[in-house]
Residue frames as a rotation matrix with the C-alpha (Angstrom) as fourth column:
MET 1
0.180 -0.753 -0.633 -2.86
-0.875 -0.417 0.247 14.89
-0.450 0.510 -0.733 1.56
THR 2
0.904 0.187 0.383 -2.07
0.016 0.883 -0.468 12.41
-0.426 0.430 0.796 -1.21
ASP 3
-0.086 -0.991 -0.101 1.32
-0.286 -0.072 0.956 11.25
-0.955 0.111 -0.277 -2.46
VAL 4
-0.363 -0.157 -0.919 2.32
-0.906 -0.173 0.387 10.44
-0.220 0.972 -0.079 -6.04
GLU 5
-0.969 -0.008 -0.245 1.23
-0.070 0.967 0.246 6.79
0.235 0.256 -0.938 -5.63
GLY 6
-0.159 0.986 0.056 -2.21
-0.245 -0.094 0.965 7.74
0.956 0.139 0.257 -4.35
ASN 7
-0.339 0.007 -0.941 -1.56
0.841 0.450 -0.300 6.98
0.421 -0.893 -0.158 -0.68
VAL 8
0.266 0.546 0.795 -3.75
0.028 -0.828 0.559 9.30
0.964 -0.127 -0.235 1.41
TYR 9
-0.546 -0.570 -0.614 -2.46
0.676 0.133 -0.724 10.70
0.495 -0.811 0.313 4.70
LYS 10
0.665 0.667 -0.336 -4.19
0.722 -0.458 0.519 12.37
0.192 -0.588 -0.786 7.60
VAL 11
-0.325 -0.718 0.616 -2.82
0.424 -0.693 -0.583 15.88
0.845 0.071 0.529 8.28
ILE 12
0.502 0.427 -0.752 -2.72
0.861 -0.163 0.482 17.59
0.083 -0.889 -0.450 11.67
LYS 13
0.358 -0.367 0.859 -1.82
-0.030 -0.924 -0.382 21.07
0.933 0.111 -0.342 12.88
ILE 14
0.459 -0.324 -0.827 0.65
0.888 0.207 0.412 21.40
0.037 -0.923 0.383 15.74
GLY 15
-0.175 -0.434 -0.884 1.33
0.410 -0.848 0.335 25.01
-0.895 -0.304 0.326 16.57
ASP 16
0.261 0.209 -0.942 1.96
-0.633 -0.700 -0.330 26.75
-0.729 0.683 -0.051 13.26
GLN 17
-0.732 -0.616 -0.292 3.09
-0.639 0.471 0.608 23.56
-0.237 0.632 -0.738 11.51
LEU 18
0.568 0.809 -0.149 1.11
-0.810 0.518 -0.276 21.06
-0.147 0.278 0.949 9.45
TRP 19
-0.570 -0.767 0.294 2.38
-0.742 0.634 0.215 17.49
-0.352 -0.096 -0.931 9.84
MET 20
-0.131 0.433 -0.892 1.48
-0.481 0.759 0.439 14.11
0.867 0.487 0.109 8.40
ALA 21
0.139 0.260 0.956 -0.16
-0.978 0.186 0.092 11.99
-0.154 -0.948 0.280 11.10
GLU 22
0.914 0.063 0.400 1.04
-0.014 0.992 -0.124 8.78
-0.405 0.108 0.908 9.44
ASN 23
-0.076 -0.994 0.081 4.39
-0.047 0.085 0.995 7.46
-0.996 0.072 -0.053 8.24
LEU 24
0.058 -0.001 -0.998 5.28
-0.938 -0.343 -0.054 7.96
-0.342 0.939 -0.021 4.60
LYS 25
0.352 0.183 0.918 4.60
-0.051 0.983 -0.176 4.90
-0.935 0.015 0.355 2.42
THR 26
0.824 0.134 -0.551 5.62
-0.518 -0.216 -0.827 5.93
-0.230 0.967 -0.109 -1.07
THR 27
0.299 -0.746 0.595 8.02
0.470 0.658 0.588 3.86
-0.830 0.104 0.548 -3.16
LYS 28
0.216 -0.197 0.956 8.30
0.924 -0.276 -0.265 6.60
0.316 0.941 0.123 -5.79
TYR 29
-0.784 -0.461 -0.416 9.79
0.539 -0.838 -0.087 10.07
-0.308 -0.293 0.905 -5.76
ASN 30
-0.039 0.838 -0.544 7.42
0.215 -0.524 -0.824 12.99
-0.976 -0.149 -0.160 -6.20
ASP 31
-0.294 -0.076 -0.953 8.35
-0.842 -0.452 0.295 13.11
-0.453 0.889 0.069 -9.91
GLY 32
0.681 0.722 -0.123 7.02
-0.710 0.610 -0.352 9.56
-0.179 0.327 0.928 -10.34
THR 33
0.077 -0.723 -0.687 10.37
-0.601 0.516 -0.611 7.79
0.796 0.459 -0.395 -10.71
ASP 34
0.773 0.246 -0.584 10.99
0.171 0.806 0.566 4.64
0.611 -0.538 0.581 -8.68
ILE 35
0.314 -0.684 0.659 13.02
-0.949 -0.227 0.217 4.63
0.001 -0.694 -0.720 -5.49
PRO 36
-0.239 -0.436 -0.868 15.26
-0.473 0.833 -0.288 1.54
0.848 0.342 -0.405 -5.55
ILE 37
0.791 0.421 0.444 14.13
-0.603 0.417 0.680 -1.24
0.101 -0.806 0.584 -3.22
VAL 38
-0.227 -0.906 -0.358 17.01
-0.595 0.420 -0.685 -3.12
0.771 0.057 -0.634 -1.58
THR 39
0.810 0.559 0.178 16.26
-0.507 0.514 0.692 -6.29
0.295 -0.651 0.700 0.37
ASP 40
0.484 -0.703 -0.522 19.70
0.455 0.711 -0.536 -7.91
0.748 0.022 0.663 0.31
ASN 41
0.888 -0.064 -0.455 21.32
0.425 -0.260 0.867 -7.37
-0.173 -0.963 -0.204 3.70
TYR 42
-0.010 -0.992 -0.128 24.89
0.770 -0.089 0.632 -6.91
-0.638 -0.092 0.765 2.53
ALA 43
-0.298 -0.035 0.954 23.92
0.832 -0.499 0.242 -4.70
0.467 0.866 0.178 -0.40
TRP 44
0.746 0.636 0.198 22.00
0.435 -0.690 0.579 -2.39
0.505 -0.346 -0.791 1.96
GLY 45
0.705 -0.492 -0.512 25.01
0.485 -0.193 0.853 -1.96
-0.518 -0.849 0.102 4.23
ASP 46
-0.326 -0.902 0.283 27.24
0.817 -0.118 0.564 -0.92
-0.475 0.415 0.776 1.32
LEU 47
0.321 0.571 0.756 24.88
0.910 -0.408 -0.078 1.72
0.263 0.713 -0.650 -0.08
THR 48
-0.615 -0.300 -0.729 25.71
0.459 -0.888 -0.022 5.39
-0.641 -0.348 0.684 -0.50
THR 49
-0.904 0.427 0.009 22.73
-0.190 -0.422 0.887 5.86
0.382 0.800 0.462 -2.84
PRO 50
-0.360 0.836 0.415 18.96
-0.932 -0.297 -0.209 6.09
-0.051 -0.462 0.885 -2.17
ALA 51
-0.730 0.227 -0.645 16.99
0.012 0.947 0.320 2.99
0.684 0.226 -0.694 -1.18
TYR 52
-0.099 0.708 0.699 13.92
-0.983 -0.178 0.041 1.86
0.153 -0.684 0.714 0.71
CYS 53
-0.779 0.039 -0.625 12.70
0.048 0.999 0.003 -1.33
0.625 -0.027 -0.780 2.34
TRP 54
0.404 0.847 0.344 10.02
-0.521 -0.096 0.848 -2.52
0.752 -0.522 0.403 4.75
TYR 55
-0.012 -0.390 0.921 10.63
-0.982 0.176 0.062 -3.87
-0.186 -0.904 -0.385 8.24
ASN 56
-0.167 -0.211 0.963 11.94
-0.216 0.961 0.173 -7.44
-0.962 -0.179 -0.207 7.88
ASN 57
-0.906 -0.176 -0.384 11.50
-0.384 -0.037 0.923 -6.92
-0.177 0.984 -0.034 4.11
ASP 58
-0.616 0.771 0.160 7.80
0.738 0.636 -0.226 -7.73
-0.276 -0.021 -0.961 4.60
PRO 59
-0.766 0.338 0.547 5.36
0.165 -0.719 0.675 -5.61
0.621 0.608 0.495 2.53
ALA 60
0.267 0.893 -0.362 2.69
0.662 0.103 0.743 -6.18
0.700 -0.438 -0.563 5.20
ASN 61
-0.002 -0.352 -0.936 4.85
0.914 -0.380 0.141 -4.16
-0.405 -0.855 0.323 7.57
GLY 62
-0.928 -0.280 0.247 4.91
0.367 -0.805 0.466 -1.39
0.068 0.523 0.849 4.98
ASP 63
-0.197 0.943 0.270 1.13
0.310 -0.201 0.929 -1.27
0.930 0.266 -0.252 5.05
ALA 64
0.545 0.474 -0.692 1.03
0.748 0.099 0.656 -1.22
0.379 -0.875 -0.301 8.85
TYR 65
0.430 -0.505 -0.748 4.07
0.675 -0.370 0.638 0.89
-0.599 -0.780 0.182 9.72
GLY 66
0.862 -0.146 -0.486 5.15
-0.381 -0.819 -0.430 2.74
-0.335 0.555 -0.761 6.59
THR 67
0.802 -0.598 0.016 8.30
0.337 0.430 -0.837 2.50
0.494 0.677 0.546 4.53
LEU 68
0.605 -0.717 -0.347 11.89
0.301 -0.197 0.933 2.66
-0.737 -0.669 0.097 5.82
TYR 69
0.908 -0.302 0.289 14.28
0.167 -0.372 -0.913 4.89
0.383 0.878 -0.288 3.84
ASN 70
0.035 -0.925 -0.378 17.98
0.989 -0.022 0.143 5.49
-0.141 -0.379 0.915 4.05
TRP 71
0.221 0.059 -0.973 19.08
0.329 -0.944 0.018 9.10
-0.918 -0.324 -0.228 4.38
TYR 72
-0.834 -0.551 -0.006 20.36
0.155 -0.245 0.957 9.17
-0.529 0.797 0.290 0.80
ALA 73
-0.364 0.808 0.463 16.72
0.880 0.135 0.456 8.95
0.306 0.573 -0.760 -0.33
VAL 74
0.475 0.480 -0.738 15.90
0.739 -0.672 0.038 11.89
-0.478 -0.564 -0.674 1.96
ASP 75
-0.203 -0.723 -0.660 18.77
0.237 -0.691 0.683 13.89
-0.950 -0.017 0.311 0.48
THR 76
-0.588 0.032 0.808 17.32
0.808 0.075 0.585 13.76
-0.042 0.997 -0.070 -3.03
GLY 77
-0.847 0.355 -0.395 14.76
-0.223 -0.913 -0.342 16.38
-0.482 -0.201 0.853 -2.01
LYS 78
-0.564 0.633 -0.531 12.14
-0.679 0.012 0.734 14.37
0.471 0.774 0.423 -3.94
LEU 79
-0.909 0.162 -0.384 10.83
0.301 0.893 -0.335 12.07
0.288 -0.420 -0.861 -1.21
ALA 80
-0.593 0.709 -0.381 8.06
0.251 -0.287 -0.924 14.27
-0.765 -0.644 -0.008 0.20
PRO 81
0.135 0.730 0.669 4.92
0.974 0.025 -0.224 15.03
-0.180 0.683 -0.708 -1.81
GLU 82
-0.436 -0.257 0.863 4.88
0.578 -0.814 0.050 18.37
0.690 0.521 0.503 -3.64
GLY 83
0.219 0.481 0.849 4.41
-0.269 -0.807 0.526 21.24
0.938 -0.343 -0.047 -1.19
TRP 84
0.984 0.048 0.172 5.83
-0.178 0.321 0.930 19.19
-0.010 -0.946 0.325 1.69
HIS 85
0.177 -0.969 -0.174 9.32
-0.590 0.037 -0.807 18.32
0.788 0.245 -0.565 2.90
VAL 86
0.314 -0.248 -0.916 11.17
0.676 0.736 0.033 15.95
0.667 -0.630 0.399 5.18
PRO 87
0.982 0.180 0.054 11.50
0.099 -0.740 0.665 17.95
0.160 -0.648 -0.745 8.41
THR 88
0.108 -0.960 0.257 14.78
-0.143 -0.270 -0.952 19.64
0.984 0.066 -0.166 9.17
LYS 89
-0.492 -0.366 -0.790 16.44
0.744 0.295 -0.600 19.44
0.453 -0.883 0.127 12.57
GLU 90
-0.991 0.109 0.076 14.95
-0.130 -0.905 -0.405 22.90
0.024 -0.412 0.911 13.18
ASP 91
-0.223 0.961 -0.165 11.42
-0.565 0.011 0.825 21.74
0.794 0.278 0.541 12.23
TRP 92
0.095 0.202 -0.975 11.68
0.516 0.827 0.222 19.02
0.851 -0.524 -0.026 14.87
GLU 93
-0.795 -0.440 -0.418 12.96
0.585 -0.376 -0.719 21.54
0.159 -0.816 0.556 17.41
THR 94
-0.758 0.593 0.270 9.99
-0.537 -0.803 0.257 23.81
0.370 0.050 0.928 16.69
LEU 95
0.122 0.816 -0.564 7.61
-0.199 0.577 0.792 20.89
0.972 0.016 0.233 17.21
SER 96
-0.149 -0.260 -0.954 9.26
0.776 0.567 -0.276 19.85
0.613 -0.782 0.117 20.46
LYS 97
-0.969 -0.247 -0.002 9.33
0.204 -0.794 -0.573 23.38
0.140 -0.555 0.820 21.83
TYR 98
-0.428 0.885 0.185 5.61
-0.624 -0.437 0.647 23.85
0.654 0.162 0.739 21.10
LEU 99
0.419 0.604 -0.678 4.88
-0.008 0.749 0.662 20.65
0.908 -0.272 0.319 23.05
GLY 100
0.940 0.037 0.339 6.90
-0.319 -0.261 0.911 21.76
0.122 -0.965 -0.234 26.06
GLY 101
0.142 -0.987 0.079 10.36
-0.988 -0.137 0.067 20.45
-0.055 -0.088 -0.995 25.24
ASP 102
-0.233 -0.361 -0.903 12.16
-0.629 0.764 -0.143 17.18
0.741 0.535 -0.405 24.64
TYR 103
-0.885 -0.213 0.414 11.57
-0.465 0.467 -0.752 15.81
-0.033 -0.858 -0.512 28.14
ASN 104
-0.424 0.818 0.388 7.81
-0.037 0.413 -0.910 15.23
-0.905 -0.401 -0.145 27.59
ALA 105
-0.189 0.405 -0.895 7.14
-0.890 -0.455 -0.018 15.87
-0.414 0.793 0.447 23.90
GLY 106
-0.869 -0.199 -0.453 7.49
-0.408 0.806 0.429 12.21
0.279 0.558 -0.782 22.92
GLY 107
-0.792 0.610 0.022 4.56
0.424 0.576 -0.699 11.19
-0.439 -0.544 -0.715 25.10
LYS 108
-0.090 0.772 -0.629 2.39
-0.238 -0.630 -0.739 13.84
-0.967 0.083 0.240 23.48
LEU 109
-0.196 -0.086 -0.977 3.28
-0.972 -0.111 0.205 12.41
-0.126 0.990 -0.062 20.06
LYS 110
-0.959 -0.277 -0.058 3.01
-0.282 0.954 0.099 8.66
0.028 0.112 -0.993 20.78
GLU 111
-0.144 0.896 -0.420 -0.08
-0.348 0.352 0.869 6.56
0.926 0.271 0.261 20.09
LYS 112
-0.103 0.208 0.973 -1.85
-0.995 -0.012 -0.103 5.71
-0.010 -0.978 0.208 23.35
GLY 113
0.717 0.545 0.435 -2.15
-0.611 0.791 0.017 2.19
-0.335 -0.278 0.900 24.70
ASN 114
-0.257 -0.831 0.493 -0.48
-0.527 0.548 0.649 -1.04
-0.810 -0.093 -0.579 23.67
THR 115
0.835 0.541 0.102 -1.98
-0.165 0.423 -0.891 -1.89
-0.525 0.727 0.443 20.29
HIS 116
0.786 -0.618 -0.032 1.43
0.048 0.112 -0.993 -1.26
0.616 0.779 0.117 18.73
TRP 117
0.048 -0.806 0.590 3.65
-0.716 -0.440 -0.543 -0.13
0.697 -0.396 -0.598 21.61
PHE 118
-0.196 -0.219 -0.956 5.14
0.516 0.806 -0.290 -2.52
0.834 -0.550 -0.045 24.14
ARG 119
0.896 0.430 -0.114 4.34
0.284 -0.356 0.891 -1.83
0.342 -0.830 -0.440 27.77
PRO 120
-0.314 0.696 -0.646 4.67
0.776 -0.204 -0.597 0.43
-0.547 -0.689 -0.476 29.66
ASN 121
-0.107 0.215 0.971 4.47
0.822 -0.530 0.208 3.07
0.560 0.820 -0.120 26.86
ILE 122
-0.252 -0.104 -0.962 5.36
0.878 -0.442 -0.182 5.76
-0.406 -0.891 0.202 29.40
GLY 123
-0.553 0.004 -0.833 3.69
0.117 -0.990 -0.082 9.14
-0.825 -0.143 0.547 29.10
ALA 124
-0.925 0.143 0.352 1.75
0.363 0.059 0.930 8.33
0.112 0.988 -0.106 25.92
THR 125
-0.329 0.846 -0.420 -1.22
0.190 -0.376 -0.907 10.69
-0.925 -0.378 -0.037 25.57
ASP 126
-0.504 0.035 0.863 -1.14
0.863 0.047 0.502 11.45
-0.023 0.998 -0.054 21.81
GLU 127
0.029 0.490 -0.871 -2.23
0.500 -0.762 -0.412 14.95
-0.866 -0.423 -0.267 22.80
ALA 128
-0.422 -0.305 -0.854 -0.94
-0.458 -0.741 0.491 16.26
-0.782 0.599 0.172 19.46
ASN 129
0.656 0.727 0.202 -2.77
-0.272 0.478 -0.835 13.56
-0.704 0.492 0.512 17.41
PHE 130
0.019 -0.780 -0.626 0.57
-0.993 -0.090 0.082 12.68
-0.120 0.619 -0.776 15.81
THR 131
0.819 0.466 0.335 0.01
-0.478 0.877 -0.051 8.99
-0.318 -0.119 0.941 16.64
ALA 132
-0.066 -0.928 -0.368 3.64
-0.957 0.163 -0.241 7.87
0.283 0.336 -0.898 16.45
ILE 133
0.932 0.337 0.131 3.89
-0.358 0.913 0.195 4.09
-0.054 -0.228 0.972 16.27
PRO 134
0.254 -0.904 0.344 6.96
-0.583 0.140 0.801 1.93
-0.772 -0.404 -0.491 17.04
CYS 135
0.929 0.240 -0.283 7.98
-0.356 0.364 -0.860 0.99
-0.104 0.900 0.424 13.52
GLY 136
0.588 -0.748 0.309 11.60
0.411 0.605 0.682 0.14
-0.697 -0.274 0.663 14.29
THR 137
0.496 -0.561 -0.663 14.62
-0.762 -0.648 -0.021 0.59
-0.417 0.515 -0.749 12.03
ARG 138
0.922 -0.387 -0.036 16.97
0.307 0.782 -0.543 -1.24
0.238 0.489 0.839 9.69
ASN 139
0.562 -0.764 -0.318 20.50
0.322 -0.152 0.935 -1.30
-0.762 -0.628 0.160 11.04
TYR 140
0.493 -0.414 -0.766 23.16
-0.671 -0.741 -0.031 0.65
-0.555 0.529 -0.642 9.16
ASP 141
-0.617 -0.782 0.086 24.95
-0.571 0.520 0.636 -2.55
-0.542 0.343 -0.767 8.12
GLY 142
-0.184 0.668 -0.721 21.71
-0.921 0.138 0.363 -3.95
0.342 0.731 0.590 6.70
LEU 143
-0.775 -0.303 -0.554 22.11
-0.227 0.952 -0.203 -7.20
0.590 -0.031 -0.807 8.62
HIS 144
-0.590 0.626 -0.511 19.17
0.799 0.543 -0.258 -6.88
0.116 -0.560 -0.820 10.98
PHE 145
-0.156 0.676 0.720 16.05
-0.053 -0.734 0.677 -4.96
0.986 0.067 0.150 11.89
TYR 146
-0.598 0.003 -0.801 15.14
0.764 0.304 -0.569 -3.97
0.242 -0.953 -0.184 15.43
GLY 147
-0.985 0.121 -0.119 12.80
-0.042 -0.854 -0.518 -1.82
-0.164 -0.506 0.847 17.51
LEU 148
-0.464 0.883 -0.073 9.38
-0.166 -0.005 0.986 -2.92
0.870 0.469 0.149 16.24
GLY 149
0.426 0.720 -0.548 7.02
0.521 0.300 0.799 -2.40
0.740 -0.626 -0.247 19.18
ASP 150
0.222 -0.486 -0.845 9.71
0.954 -0.071 0.292 -0.63
-0.202 -0.871 0.447 21.18
SER 151
-0.280 -0.525 -0.804 10.92
0.304 -0.843 0.444 2.43
-0.911 -0.120 0.395 19.28
CYS 152
0.737 0.284 0.613 10.43
0.671 -0.201 -0.713 4.78
-0.079 0.938 -0.339 16.37
TYR 153
-0.194 -0.884 -0.426 13.27
0.502 -0.462 0.731 6.73
-0.843 -0.072 0.533 14.80
PHE 154
0.792 0.555 0.256 12.39
0.515 -0.380 -0.768 9.56
-0.329 0.740 -0.587 12.42
TRP 155
-0.216 -0.866 0.450 14.87
0.976 -0.207 0.071 11.09
0.032 0.455 0.890 10.02
ALA 156
0.530 0.172 -0.830 15.56
0.076 -0.985 -0.156 14.79
-0.845 0.020 -0.535 9.83
SER 157
0.901 -0.164 0.401 16.83
0.412 0.037 -0.910 16.12
0.135 0.986 0.101 6.52
THR 158
0.755 -0.605 0.254 19.76
-0.624 -0.781 -0.007 17.81
0.203 -0.154 -0.967 8.28
GLU 159
0.407 -0.737 -0.539 23.24
0.310 0.667 -0.678 16.30
0.859 0.109 0.500 8.20
SER 160
0.957 -0.272 -0.104 25.41
0.017 -0.305 0.952 16.30
-0.291 -0.913 -0.287 11.29
ASP 161
-0.062 -0.964 -0.257 28.55
-0.565 -0.179 0.806 15.43
-0.823 0.195 -0.533 9.30
ALA 162
-0.403 -0.164 -0.900 29.57
-0.914 0.118 0.387 13.59
0.043 0.979 -0.198 6.13
SER 163
-0.872 -0.036 -0.489 28.52
-0.093 0.991 0.093 10.17
0.481 0.127 -0.867 7.48
ASN 164
-0.676 0.565 -0.473 25.61
0.718 0.359 -0.597 11.01
-0.167 -0.743 -0.648 9.80
ALA 165
-0.533 0.600 0.597 22.26
-0.054 -0.728 0.684 12.80
0.845 0.332 0.420 9.92
TRP 166
-0.822 0.210 0.529 19.95
-0.569 -0.309 -0.762 13.89
0.003 -0.928 0.374 12.73
VAL 167
-0.511 0.622 -0.594 17.26
0.286 0.774 0.565 11.60
0.811 0.119 -0.573 14.13
ARG 168
-0.379 0.480 0.791 14.33
-0.897 -0.401 -0.186 11.96
0.228 -0.780 0.582 16.54
GLN 169
-0.661 0.047 -0.749 13.44
0.059 0.998 0.010 8.90
0.748 -0.038 -0.662 18.62
MET 170
0.048 0.672 0.739 10.55
-0.969 -0.149 0.198 7.84
0.243 -0.725 0.644 20.85
THR 171
-0.751 -0.346 -0.562 10.59
-0.204 0.932 -0.301 4.69
0.628 -0.112 -0.770 22.99
CYS 172
0.183 0.885 -0.429 8.13
0.206 0.392 0.897 2.66
0.961 -0.252 -0.110 25.05
ASP 173
0.209 -0.171 -0.963 10.03
0.948 0.278 0.156 3.35
0.241 -0.945 0.220 28.29
SER 174
-0.693 -0.461 -0.554 10.17
0.578 -0.815 -0.045 7.15
-0.431 -0.351 0.831 28.08
ALA 175
0.526 0.843 -0.113 7.98
0.656 -0.486 -0.577 10.20
-0.541 0.229 -0.809 27.45
GLY 176
-0.011 -0.653 -0.757 10.95
-0.067 -0.755 0.652 11.97
-0.998 0.058 -0.035 25.89
LEU 177
0.988 0.106 0.109 11.62
0.110 -0.004 -0.994 13.00
-0.105 0.994 -0.015 22.32
LYS 178
0.363 -0.932 0.001 15.25
0.338 0.133 0.932 12.05
-0.868 -0.338 0.363 22.00
VAL 179
0.939 -0.170 -0.298 17.66
-0.344 -0.483 -0.805 13.67
-0.007 0.859 -0.512 19.55
PHE 180
0.178 -0.927 0.330 20.87
-0.047 0.327 0.944 12.16
-0.983 -0.183 0.015 18.23
TYR 181
0.288 -0.107 -0.952 22.62
-0.946 -0.184 -0.266 11.49
-0.146 0.977 -0.154 14.95
GLY 182
0.286 -0.148 0.947 23.21
-0.077 0.981 0.177 8.22
-0.955 -0.123 0.269 13.17
TYR 183
-0.738 -0.638 0.220 24.73
0.107 0.211 0.972 6.73
-0.667 0.740 -0.087 10.05
LYS 184
-0.354 0.578 -0.735 22.97
-0.840 -0.542 -0.021 7.72
-0.410 0.610 0.678 6.84
SER 185
-0.700 0.009 -0.714 22.67
-0.479 0.735 0.480 4.05
0.529 0.678 -0.510 5.86
TYR 186
-0.827 0.529 0.192 20.09
0.080 0.448 -0.890 3.26
-0.557 -0.721 -0.413 8.55
GLY 187
-0.638 0.744 0.200 16.56
0.332 0.032 0.943 2.55
0.694 0.668 -0.268 7.28
ARG 188
-0.836 0.315 -0.450 14.14
0.350 -0.326 -0.878 4.86
-0.424 -0.891 0.163 9.09
PRO 189
0.060 0.943 0.328 10.57
0.992 -0.020 -0.123 6.13
-0.110 0.333 -0.937 8.74
ILE 190
-0.910 -0.269 0.316 9.59
0.344 -0.915 0.212 9.61
0.232 0.301 0.925 7.58
ARG 191
0.205 0.921 -0.332 6.96
0.855 -0.333 -0.398 12.11
-0.477 -0.202 -0.855 8.66
CYS 192
-0.481 -0.345 0.806 6.61
0.766 -0.612 0.195 15.09
0.426 0.711 0.559 6.34
VAL 193
-0.159 0.372 -0.914 5.80
0.599 -0.699 -0.389 18.68
-0.784 -0.610 -0.112 7.24
LYS 194
0.642 0.497 0.584 4.13
0.763 -0.338 -0.551 21.23
-0.076 0.799 -0.596 4.96
ASP 195
-0.424 -0.776 0.468 6.27
0.821 -0.547 -0.163 23.90
0.382 0.315 0.869 3.36
PRO 196
-0.467 0.232 -0.853 5.87
0.526 -0.702 -0.479 27.34
-0.710 -0.673 0.206 4.98
């Protein structure tokens, strides 16, 4: 699968779903218009409009780990390539259920070994070939980045309330696929799923 910028992504089948096996990298919407890049820490924290960045504002991290987007970029409906979408909370639930539930699904999705993940990378088998890597996040206030090597936090397109949206997390110290909600101003990676 190829996005509007020409980035090519491996696609995998998990149950009845087709998922990207890499984090989204695009800096353009699927109509070709630019997504605003915001590197200033204070400006990021004040945003209620779409933006992207790379971990530590370093483009090399974008190449290695993908792009971090705030949820306002997700909410445009134009982030995923044509024929794909940012997964809903229900899409993530379907994935987790197919892999046996939240308690162990994270391990089946995480990249094996310690090339990217800190030790002990508990339960990591990558049985689903999803190859989740610990790309970290940008804090909601924009003032710092954290989690590289330790955690990945994927957006869902589903709101939990006016200020928050649902997130799926994997960590080096658990085989679980955690679910929680967080402020929409966090910078997080995206995996897309094919439209039904």
